[in-house]
C-alpha positions as a printed NumPy array, in Angstrom:
array([[ 13.738,  -5.048,   3.396],
       [ 14.602,  -1.603,   2.106],
       [ 12.431,   0.604,   4.337],
       [  9.01 ,   1.071,   5.843],
       [  6.628,   4.018,   5.918],
       [  3.334,   5.151,   7.402],
       [  0.818,   7.594,   5.894],
       [ -2.032,   8.665,   8.138],
       [ -4.817,  11.119,   7.293],
       [ -6.806,  12.659,  10.123],
       [-10.568,  12.153,  10.021],
       [-11.245,  15.891,   9.735],
       [ -8.785,  16.529,   6.868],
       [-10.414,  18.172,   3.81 ],
       [-13.63 ,  18.561,   5.833],
       [-13.901,  14.759,   5.911],
       [-14.234,  14.494,   2.111],
       [-12.172,  12.105,  -0.07 ],
       [ -9.368,  13.674,  -2.101],
       [ -6.916,  12.659,  -4.83 ],
       [ -3.36 ,  11.85 ,  -3.78 ],
       [ -0.53 ,  11.448,  -6.257],
       [  1.997,   8.685,  -5.672],
       [  5.35 ,   9.377,  -7.274],
       [  7.3  ,   6.711,  -9.22 ],
       [  9.126,   4.23 ,  -6.984],
       [ 11.611,   1.567,  -8.023],
       [ 10.868,  -0.653,  -5.028],
       [  8.325,  -3.417,  -4.45 ],
       [  5.852,  -2.794,  -1.629],
       [  3.461,  -4.581,   0.667],
       [  0.875,  -2.079,   1.888],
       [ -1.447,  -2.625,   4.837],
       [ -4.485,  -0.33 ,   4.706],
       [ -7.04 ,   0.697,   7.264],
       [ -9.716,   2.769,   5.555],
       [-13.049,   3.851,   7.005],
       [-14.743,   1.254,   4.739],
       [-12.033,  -1.428,   4.268],
       [ -9.14 ,  -3.1  ,   6.044],
       [ -6.685,  -5.311,   4.182],
       [ -3.399,  -5.601,   2.313],
       [ -2.136,  -5.117,  -1.217],
       [  1.115,  -5.548,  -3.111],
       [  2.591,  -2.973,  -5.45 ],
       [  5.096,  -3.63 ,  -8.191],
       [  7.647,  -1.014,  -9.126],
       [  5.97 ,   2.206, -10.218],
       [  7.472,   3.761, -13.345],
       [  4.857,   6.502, -13.582],
       [  2.756,   8.64 , -11.312],
       [ -0.378,   7.074,  -9.892],
       [ -3.422,   8.904,  -8.509],
       [ -5.487,   7.36 ,  -5.743],
       [ -8.605,   8.514,  -3.949],
       [ -7.841,   8.824,  -0.239],
       [-10.414,   8.976,   2.525],
       [ -9.919,  11.001,   5.697],
       [ -9.4  ,   8.678,   8.658],
       [ -7.23 ,   6.332,   6.57 ],
       [ -3.924,   4.775,   7.602],
       [ -1.428,   3.121,   5.248],
       [  1.605,   1.156,   6.439],
       [  4.06 ,   0.061,   3.762],
       [  7.12 ,  -2.155,   3.62 ],
       [  9.462,  -1.563,   0.677],
       [ 11.726,  -4.203,  -0.812],
       [ 14.522,  -3.909,  -3.349],
       [ 13.318,  -5.186,  -6.734],
       [ 15.781,  -8.083,  -6.864],
       [ 14.389,  -9.67 ,  -3.691],
       [ 12.584, -12.999,  -4.028],
       [  9.704, -13.734,  -1.686],
       [  7.864, -16.944,  -2.437],
       [  4.392, -16.194,  -3.742],
       [  5.011, -12.438,  -4.052],
       [  6.331, -10.44 ,  -6.981],
       [  7.431, -13.555,  -8.871],
       [  6.602, -11.962, -12.231],
       [  8.163,  -8.562, -11.595],
       [  7.761,  -7.227, -15.133],
       [  4.046,  -7.983, -15.217],
       [  3.519,  -6.344, -11.806],
       [  5.052,  -3.002, -12.818],
       [  2.585,  -0.139, -12.286],
       [  0.097,  -2.561, -10.723],
       [ -1.628,  -2.719,  -7.36 ],
       [ -2.337,  -6.378,  -6.693],
       [ -4.421,  -8.188,  -4.138],
       [ -2.197,  -9.578,  -1.407],
       [ -2.186, -13.3  ,  -0.635],
       [ -4.752, -14.443,   1.924],
       [ -2.17 , -14.836,   4.712],
       [ -1.173, -11.15 ,   4.398],
       [ -4.796, -10.059,   4.276],
       [ -5.548, -12.125,   7.406],
       [ -2.516, -10.606,   9.133],
       [ -3.701,  -7.086,   8.231],
       [ -6.986,  -7.694,  10.04 ],
       [ -5.026,  -8.176,  13.278],
       [ -2.992,  -4.969,  12.905],
       [ -3.869,  -1.812,  14.787],
       [ -2.565,   1.011,  12.625],
       [ -4.08 ,   3.967,  14.442],
       [ -2.314,   5.643,  17.331]])
């Protein structure tokens, strides 16, 4: 594991309206657990070689775990070149685990 991070947006931010957030390039692999007002789950991100814009909803919480790109985790990131600049659906076991997480304070 390289690091972990948490990004939380208060429910009243931007008067409660969705907004665009820019994610800067990152040379690490990530597992991201999300708790949005309309969805709870997990995703995997390959290395990001360019900026990425995402719509963010107030009341959202993101918890990420970053891994160095040379790490091998069975079933995750096996085709690193094809996962670059991609947000992928996480395996079912990570999605199931995300449903048990409480990400809010």
